[in-house]
C-alpha positions in Angstrom: 45.1 5.9 51.8 44.1 7.0 48.4 41.3 5.5 46.4 41.3 5.7 42.6 38.0 6.0 40.8 38.5 4.0 37.5 36.7 5.4 34.5 36.4 3.7 31.1 37.4 5.9 28.1 34.5 7.2 26.1 35.5 5.2 23.0 35.5 2.0 25.1 32.0 2.6 26.4 30.9 3.3 22.8 32.4 0.1 21.6 30.7 -1.9 24.4 27.4 -0.4 23.6 27.8 -1.0 19.9 28.8 -4.6 20.6 25.7 -5.1 22.7 23.5 -3.8 19.8 25.2 -6.0 17.3 24.7 -9.0 19.5 21.0 -8.7 19.0 19.9 -10.7 16.0 18.0 -8.6 13.5 14.6 -9.7 12.2 15.6 -9.0 8.6 19.4 -9.4 8.3 21.5 -9.1 5.1 20.7 -11.8 2.6 17.2 -12.4 3.7 14.1 -12.3 1.5 10.5 -11.6 2.2 7.2 -11.9 0.5 4.1 -10.1 1.8 0.5 -10.2 0.7 -1.9 -7.6 2.1 -5.1 -5.6 1.9 -5.6 -1.9 2.2 -8.1 0.4 3.8 -8.9 4.2 4.1 -8.8 5.5 0.5 -10.0 8.5 -1.4 -13.1 6.7 -2.7 -15.4 8.8 -0.4 -14.6 11.9 -2.4 -15.1 10.2 -5.7 -18.5 8.8 -4.5 -19.8 12.3 -3.8 -19.9 12.8 -7.6 -22.9 10.5 -7.7 -24.9 12.1 -4.9 -27.3 13.7 -7.4 -28.4 10.2 -8.6 -30.8 7.7 -7.0 -30.3 4.0 -6.0 -26.5 4.4 -5.9 -24.8 1.1 -5.3 -21.1 0.7 -4.7 -18.9 -2.4 -4.9 -15.1 -2.7 -4.8 -12.1 -4.9 -4.3 -8.8 -3.9 -2.8 -6.3 -2.4 -2.9 -4.6 -5.8 -2.8 -0.8 -5.6 -2.3 2.0 -8.0 -3.2 5.5 -7.2 -2.0 8.9 -8.8 -2.5 12.1 -7.6 -0.7 15.7 -8.6 -0.6 18.0 -7.4 2.2 21.1 -5.9 0.5 22.5 -5.0 4.0 21.2 -5.2 7.5 19.5 -1.8 7.0 18.7 -1.5 3.3 16.3 -3.7 1.3 15.4 -3.5 -2.3 12.3 -5.0 -3.9 9.1 -4.6 -5.8 5.6 -3.6 -4.8 2.5 -4.6 -6.9 -0.9 -3.2 -6.0 -4.4 -3.6 -7.7 -7.8 -2.2 -6.9 -11.2 -2.3 -8.7 -14.3 -0.2 -7.9 -17.8 0.2 -9.5 -20.7 2.6 -9.0 -24.1 1.8 -10.3 -26.9 4.5 -10.2 -30.1 5.5 -11.8 -31.6 8.8 -13.1 -34.8 9.8 -14.8 -35.2 11.5 -18.2 -37.8 11.8 -21.0 -37.8 9.8 -24.2 -38.8 11.0 -27.7 -42.5 10.7 -26.8 -42.0 12.8 -23.7 -42.5 9.9 -21.4 -40.5 9.6 -18.1 -38.0 6.8 -18.3 -35.5 5.6 -15.7 -32.0 4.7 -16.9 -29.2 2.9 -15.2 -25.6 3.9 -15.5 -22.4 2.3 -14.3 -19.0 3.8 -13.8 -16.1 1.5 -13.0 -12.5 2.0 -12.2 -9.5 -0.4 -12.2 -6.0 0.6 -11.2 -2.7 -1.0 -10.6 0.9 0.0 -9.9 4.3 -1.7 -10.2 6.9 0.1 -8.1 10.6 -0.5 -7.3 10.8 -0.2 -3.5 13.7 0.8 -1.2 13.2 0.1 2.5 15.4 1.4 5.3 15.2 -0.8 8.4 15.6 0.9 11.7 15.2 -2.0 14.2 17.6 -4.4 16.0 15.1 -6.9 17.4 14.9 -10.5 16.2 11.1 -10.4 15.8 10.1 -6.7 15.3 11.2 -5.1 12.1 10.3 -1.4 11.6 11.2 0.4 8.4 10.7 3.4 6.2 9.9 2.8 2.6 9.8 4.7 -0.7 8.6 3.3 -4.0 8.8 4.7 -7.6 7.5 3.2 -10.8 4.5 2.8 -13.1 0.8 3.2 -12.3 -2.3 3.1 -14.5 -6.0 3.8 -13.9 -8.8 3.0 -16.4 -12.3 4.4 -16.1 -15.3 2.7 -17.9 -18.7 4.2 -18.4 -21.9 2.3 -19.5 -25.6 3.4 -19.7 -28.9 1.8 -20.6 -29.9 5.1 -22.3 -30.0 4.2 -26.1 -29.1 7.8 -26.9 -26.2 7.8 -24.4 -22.5 6.9 -25.1 -21.6 3.4 -23.7 -18.5 1.3 -23.5 -16.3 4.3 -23.0 -12.8 3.6 -21.7 -10.6 6.4 -20.3 -7.1 5.7 -19.3 -5.1 7.7 -16.7 -3.0 10.6 -18.1 -0.2 10.2 -15.6 1.6 6.8 -15.6 4.0 7.8 -12.8 3.5 6.2 -9.4 5.1 6.5 -6.0 4.5 5.6 -2.4 6.0 6.7 0.9 5.1 4.7 4.0 6.2 3.8 7.6 6.0 0.1 8.1 6.6 -2.8 10.5 6.8 -6.5 10.4 6.4 -8.8 13.4 7.5 -12.5 13.1 5.7 -14.9 15.3 8.0 -17.7 14.2 11.3 -17.7 12.4 9.7 -17.3 9.0 6.0 -16.3 9.4 4.6 -13.0 10.6 2.4 -10.0 9.9 3.1 -6.6 8.4 1.4 -3.2 8.5 2.1 0.1 6.7 0.8 3.6 7.1 1.3 6.5 4.6 0.9 7.6 1.1 0.1 4.6 -1.1 -3.1 3.3 -2.9 -4.5 3.3 0.6 -3.5 5.1 3.8 -3.4 1.8 5.8 -2.5 -1.7 4.7 -1.6 -5.0 6.3 -1.4 -8.7 5.9 0.8 -11.8 6.0 4.7 -11.7 5.7 6.9 -14.7 5.0 10.7 -14.6 5.4 13.2 -17.0 3.8 
């Protein structure tokens, strides 16, 4: 008595596997839209702050980077949108000098920086889960940074504004979104942007 071992053709197995993947609902399918609002951390401000080490009573204050993102899913894998980011930083410090009468005087100086970017963004989504949405993203567009310098020294130059020389901006990040409900979740990104890390709230509609 002969026994036949039945084997499925390779293309049939591939079709079954493909069908099983397609059966899983994607977290960000074609036609979806999302808005994300986040805050960034780990920036290059530490290296900038070292420029003020020679001064005394150095105080730092800052805000951001703050991120606002919109994305539309053109396909199940590709999304196109816009990223807007803004940050503001200020360093206040003191130094001693002599006046016209050779008296020692302490002056206060302030250096502030504001920067923003508006980038067109392309995301490639690599997941097939209905809640977890990993993606790779690249953004290209416009950026600007303005530096302002003020001093209490009457012989110094004050209210000086210096704009950035290179208005081109880009970012390249690995990101993910996780939706706790059908429409609300969290997002996180890591990579080259105004900050190395960022994260916040994501809303899908």
